[in-house]
C-alpha positions in Angstrom: -108.6 64.3 68.5 -104.9 65.3 68.4 -102.5 62.9 66.8 -98.7 63.3 67.0 -96.3 61.0 65.1 -93.0 60.4 66.9 -91.7 58.1 64.1 -91.9 54.4 63.2 -95.2 53.1 64.7 -95.2 55.4 67.7 -98.1 57.9 67.9 -99.5 60.1 70.7 -103.3 60.1 70.6 -105.1 62.7 72.7 -108.9 62.5 72.8 -111.6 63.2 75.4 -108.9 64.1 77.9 -107.2 60.7 77.5 -103.6 60.4 76.2 -102.5 57.1 74.5 -99.0 56.3 73.3 -98.5 53.4 70.8 -95.4 51.3 70.3 -92.6 53.4 72.0 -89.1 52.7 70.6 -85.7 52.9 72.2 -82.8 55.2 71.3 -81.1 52.8 68.9 -83.9 53.2 66.4 -82.8 56.6 65.3 -85.8 58.9 66.0 -85.8 61.3 68.9 -87.3 59.6 71.9 -91.0 60.5 72.5 -91.6 63.5 74.8 -95.0 62.5 76.1 -96.8 61.7 79.3 -99.6 59.2 78.4 -102.4 57.7 80.5 -102.1 54.5 78.5 -99.3 52.8 76.5 -100.1 50.0 74.0 -97.3 47.7 72.7 -98.0 45.5 69.7 -95.1 43.1 70.4 -91.9 42.9 72.4 -89.2 44.1 70.1 -87.0 47.0 71.0 -88.5 49.3 68.4 -92.0 48.9 69.8 -91.8 48.1 73.6 -89.6 50.8 75.2 -92.2 51.9 77.8 -89.5 52.0 80.4 -88.2 55.2 78.7 -91.6 57.0 79.1 -92.1 59.2 82.1 -95.1 59.4 84.4 -97.7 56.9 85.6 -99.5 55.0 82.8 -101.4 51.8 82.2 -99.5 49.4 80.0 -101.5 47.2 77.6 -99.5 44.6 75.7 -101.7 41.5 75.5 -104.5 40.3 73.3 -108.1 40.4 74.6 -110.5 43.0 75.9 -109.3 45.8 78.1 -111.2 48.8 79.6 -109.0 51.7 80.6 -109.9 55.3 81.3 -113.3 54.7 79.6 -111.6 53.5 76.4 -112.5 50.0 75.2 -109.3 48.5 73.9 -109.4 45.1 72.1 -106.2 43.4 71.3 -106.5 41.2 68.2 -103.9 38.4 67.8 -102.1 38.5 64.5 -98.6 37.6 63.3 -95.4 39.4 62.6 -94.6 37.2 59.6 -96.3 35.0 57.1 -95.3 31.8 59.0 -97.8 32.1 61.8 -95.2 33.8 64.0 -92.4 31.2 63.6 -90.0 33.8 62.2 -90.8 37.0 64.2 -93.5 36.1 66.7 -97.0 37.3 67.2 -98.4 40.8 66.8 -101.3 42.6 68.3 -103.7 44.9 66.5 -105.2 47.3 69.0 -108.7 48.5 68.3 -109.6 51.5 70.5 -113.2 52.6 70.9 -113.7 55.8 72.7 -116.8 56.7 74.8 -118.4 58.7 72.0 -118.0 55.8 69.5 -115.0 57.0 67.6 -112.9 54.0 66.8 -109.2 53.7 65.9 -107.0 50.7 65.1 -103.2 50.5 65.4 -101.8 47.5 63.4 -98.4 47.4 65.1 -95.9 45.2 63.1 -98.5 43.3 61.2 -96.6 40.9 58.9 -99.4 39.2 57.1 -103.0 39.9 56.0 -105.2 38.9 58.9 -107.9 36.3 58.6 -111.6 37.2 58.0 -112.5 37.2 61.7 -110.0 39.9 62.4 -110.8 41.9 59.3 -114.5 41.8 60.3 -113.6 43.2 63.7 -112.0 46.2 61.9 -114.8 47.1 59.6 -116.4 49.6 61.9 -113.2 51.7 62.5 -112.8 55.4 61.7 -109.0 55.6 61.7 -106.5 52.9 60.6 -102.8 53.2 61.4 -101.1 50.6 59.2 -97.5 49.7 58.3 -96.5 50.0 54.7 -92.8 49.6 54.5 -92.5 45.8 53.9 -89.6 43.5 54.9 -90.5 43.3 58.6 -94.2 44.0 58.0 -96.8 44.0 55.2 -95.9 46.0 52.2 -97.7 48.6 50.2 -99.8 46.2 48.2 -100.9 44.2 51.2 -101.7 47.4 53.1 -103.8 48.5 50.2 -105.6 45.2 50.2 -106.5 45.6 53.9 -107.6 49.2 53.5 -109.9 48.1 50.6 -111.5 45.4 52.9 -111.8 47.5 56.0 -112.7 50.9 54.4 -111.6 53.3 57.2 -112.4 57.0 56.9 -108.8 58.0 57.7 -105.7 56.0 56.7 -102.4 56.8 58.5 -99.4 55.0 57.0 -96.5 54.1 59.4 -93.4 52.0 59.7 -91.8 53.2 56.5 -88.3 54.4 55.5 -87.2 57.9 56.6 -83.9 59.7 56.9 -83.8 58.8 60.6 -83.6 55.0 60.3 -81.4 52.4 58.5 -84.0 49.6 58.5 -84.2 47.9 55.0 -87.8 49.0 54.5 -89.5 51.0 51.7 -90.5 54.6 51.7 -94.2 55.7 52.0 -94.3 56.7 48.3 -94.9 53.1 47.2 -98.1 53.1 49.2 -99.2 56.5 48.1 -98.8 55.7 44.5 -101.0 52.7 44.8 -103.9 54.4 46.6 -106.5 56.6 45.0 -107.3 58.5 48.2 -106.5 62.1 48.7 -103.5 62.9 50.9 -103.4 65.5 53.6 -100.0 66.4 54.9 -100.2 66.6 58.7 -96.7 67.7 59.6 -95.7 66.4 63.1 -99.1 66.6 64.6 -102.7 67.0 63.4 -106.0 67.9 65.0 -109.3 66.6 63.7 -112.9 66.3 64.9 -115.4 63.4 64.7 -117.5 65.6 62.5 -114.6 66.1 60.1 -114.3 62.3 59.8 -117.9 61.8 59.1 -118.0 64.6 56.5 -115.2 63.5 54.2 -114.5 60.7 51.9 -111.7 58.3 52.8 -108.3 60.0 52.8 -104.7 59.5 53.8 -103.1 61.5 56.6 -99.4 61.6 56.1 -97.1 62.7 58.9 -93.6 64.0 58.6 -90.7 64.7 61.0 
């Protein structure tokens, strides 16, 4: 699997000849726009920093609703959650996308998760290998809440996202708060990273940290 971080909550995921792009943003966010031609785009919610599929070139399948989807051999389940702690009354709903590939490898992208999900959703995530989770707080869960979810779900690989960088002016925290709370080892991935299913199975839980 090749994973590339474009910033914020936007990743390119390439595995088994399938390319998925998550939560594309528009030019006002501050990061360079993704240069990617995906087969599938997932959008966790319809805010400008997560739904700019109109700026992505090529032909792709757009998935932006809860429920079960089957696309290009990937089983994608959209789990309804909330963008805030008031059941969506402040910022609306959010979708966690759980992606299960044909060989069984499973990844979950939490989007702009704003509150710790209920037990039903957490149980759905307990078989995942890779968890992409926001850690910056303010608009999403913060570092402490992200740690709580990680401890309950126990993924093999944790990828923090939606944190403060030099590119954005959002009032969110840097990734260091999350790293300082976690006991897992950290691998610096740079802009993109390649890993195998065997590597996931052979190592203890660790954090994969991307940079731009």
